[in-house]
C-alpha positions in Angstrom: 69.2 -97.7 100.3 67.4 -96.7 97.0 67.0 -92.7 98.0 70.6 -93.2 98.3 71.3 -94.5 95.0 68.7 -92.3 93.5 70.1 -89.3 95.0 73.8 -90.6 94.1 72.8 -90.4 90.3 72.0 -87.2 89.6 75.3 -85.9 91.7 77.3 -88.9 89.3 75.6 -87.2 86.5 76.9 -83.7 87.3 80.5 -85.1 88.6 80.6 -86.5 84.9 79.8 -83.4 83.3 81.9 -81.6 85.6 84.8 -83.7 84.1 83.8 -82.6 80.5 83.9 -79.4 81.2 87.1 -79.7 82.3 88.2 -82.2 79.6 87.0 -79.8 76.8 88.8 -76.7 78.7 85.3 -75.2 80.4 85.4 -73.8 83.8 83.8 -76.2 86.5 82.2 -73.2 88.5 79.2 -73.1 85.9 77.9 -76.2 86.3 78.6 -76.1 90.2 76.4 -72.8 89.7 73.9 -74.8 88.2 73.9 -77.7 90.6 73.4 -75.1 93.4 71.0 -73.3 91.8 69.1 -77.0 91.1 69.4 -77.8 94.7 68.0 -74.5 96.2 65.0 -74.6 93.8 64.5 -78.3 95.2 64.8 -76.9 98.9 62.7 -74.1 98.2 60.3 -76.9 97.2 60.0 -79.1 99.9 59.9 -75.9 102.4 56.8 -74.9 100.4 55.8 -78.7 101.1 56.5 -78.4 104.4 54.8 -75.3 105.1 51.5 -76.4 103.4 51.7 -79.7 105.5 52.1 -77.5 108.8 49.1 -75.5 107.9 47.3 -78.6 106.8 48.2 -79.9 110.5 47.3 -76.7 112.0 43.8 -76.4 110.8 43.3 -80.6 111.8 44.3 -79.5 115.3 41.9 -76.2 115.1 39.0 -78.6 113.9 39.4 -81.3 116.3 39.1 -78.7 119.2 36.3 -77.1 118.1 34.8 -80.7 117.7 35.6 -81.3 121.3 34.0 -78.2 122.2 30.7 -78.6 120.2 30.2 -82.1 122.0 30.9 -81.2 125.0 28.5 -78.4 125.0 25.8 -81.0 123.3 26.5 -83.1 126.0 25.9 -80.3 128.8 22.9 -79.6 127.0 21.0 -82.9 127.0 22.1 -83.2 130.8 20.7 -80.4 131.4 17.5 -80.0 129.1 17.0 -84.2 128.8 14.0 -84.3 131.1 12.1 -82.0 129.2 9.0 -84.3 128.3 9.1 -85.5 131.6 8.5 -82.4 133.1 5.8 -81.5 130.3 3.9 -84.5 131.8 4.1 -83.4 135.1 3.1 -80.1 134.5 -1.1 -80.8 133.3 -1.2 -82.8 136.9 -0.3 -79.7 138.7 -2.6 -77.6 136.9 -5.6 -80.0 137.8 -4.3 -79.9 141.3 -4.2 -76.2 141.7 -7.6 -75.5 139.6 -9.0 -78.2 142.5 -7.4 -76.3 145.3 -8.9 -72.8 144.2 -12.3 -74.4 143.6 -12.6 -76.6 146.9 -14.7 -75.1 150.1 -12.1 -75.6 152.7 -15.1 -75.8 155.2 -16.4 -78.9 153.6 -13.9 -81.0 152.2 -10.7 -79.6 154.9 -8.8 -83.3 154.8 -9.1 -83.5 150.8 -7.8 -80.0 150.2 -5.1 -80.5 152.9 -3.9 -83.6 151.1 -4.3 -82.0 147.7 -2.1 -79.5 149.0 0.4 -81.7 150.5 1.0 -83.7 146.8 1.2 -80.2 145.0 3.7 -79.2 147.3 6.0 -82.5 146.6 5.3 -82.4 142.9 6.5 -78.7 142.9 9.4 -79.6 145.2 10.4 -82.5 143.0 10.3 -80.0 139.8 12.8 -77.7 141.5 15.1 -80.1 142.0 15.0 -81.0 138.4 15.7 -77.0 137.7 11.8 -76.3 137.1 10.6 -73.1 138.4 7.0 -71.3 137.8 7.1 -67.9 136.0 5.7 -65.6 139.1 2.8 -63.8 137.3 1.0 -60.6 139.7 -1.7 -58.9 138.6 -0.4 -55.7 137.6 2.8 -56.9 136.0 3.6 -55.6 132.8 2.7 -58.1 130.0 6.0 -59.7 128.6 5.5 -61.7 125.1 8.7 -63.5 126.5 7.4 -65.3 129.5 3.4 -64.7 128.7 0.9 -65.6 125.9 -2.5 -63.6 126.1 -5.0 -65.4 125.9 -8.0 -62.4 125.8 -8.3 -58.6 126.7 -10.2 -56.9 129.1 -10.9 -53.3 130.0 -9.8 -52.7 133.2 -10.3 -49.0 135.1 -7.3 -49.3 137.5 -4.6 -51.0 135.7 -2.8 -49.4 132.5 -2.4 -51.1 129.1 -0.9 -54.3 128.7 -0.6 -55.1 132.2 -1.9 -58.6 133.6 -5.4 -59.0 135.0 -5.5 -62.5 135.7 -3.5 -65.6 135.1 -5.5 -68.7 133.6 -2.4 -71.4 133.6 0.8 -70.8 135.0 4.3 -70.7 133.3 7.5 -72.6 134.0 10.6 -72.2 133.2 13.6 -74.9 133.1 16.8 -74.0 133.9 15.8 -70.4 133.3 14.7 -71.3 129.6 11.3 -70.9 129.0 9.3 -74.2 129.0 5.7 -73.0 129.0 4.8 -69.3 128.7 1.8 -68.2 131.6 -1.5 -67.9 129.8 -2.8 -64.6 131.0 -5.8 -62.0 130.7 -4.1 -58.5 129.4 -5.5 -55.2 130.1 -6.2 -53.0 127.3 
């Protein structure tokens, strides 16, 4: 209601001006044209304000969509790589079991070797279930600094330069992302 009174006041003033112009012998058209120009200017200002508000709205919607996508991606990565610290704790146990198997004599301790082998298989199966896979590093494979860490270099007549001679410690991937590089000996 206040807005009607507010809008009515300028209209009443223009009505009075038009009546004064007619009484003075001036044409009422000039006052109407001035009023039309005023209204057009006010309308243009309101349209500009509406466009600015719409632009702000569109930007806010885009920002919210980007925020939603970013949080969804962070959530997926957390689920995918959240068990990284657990895996890092298990890997040394696997390394020790592999070393024990490599140095044990199967003739003297067949049952111990079999028990360790079974335990190792169980641990490797559990890690595989969580997306951990070993990096296969065979003798003669080219050295790849993205997956291997060179511990030393040796001369090898049968292998070319920058080929893997021996693997000291296995490397692992967690869901196709490097968890730990393979420690290797490289030919020069």
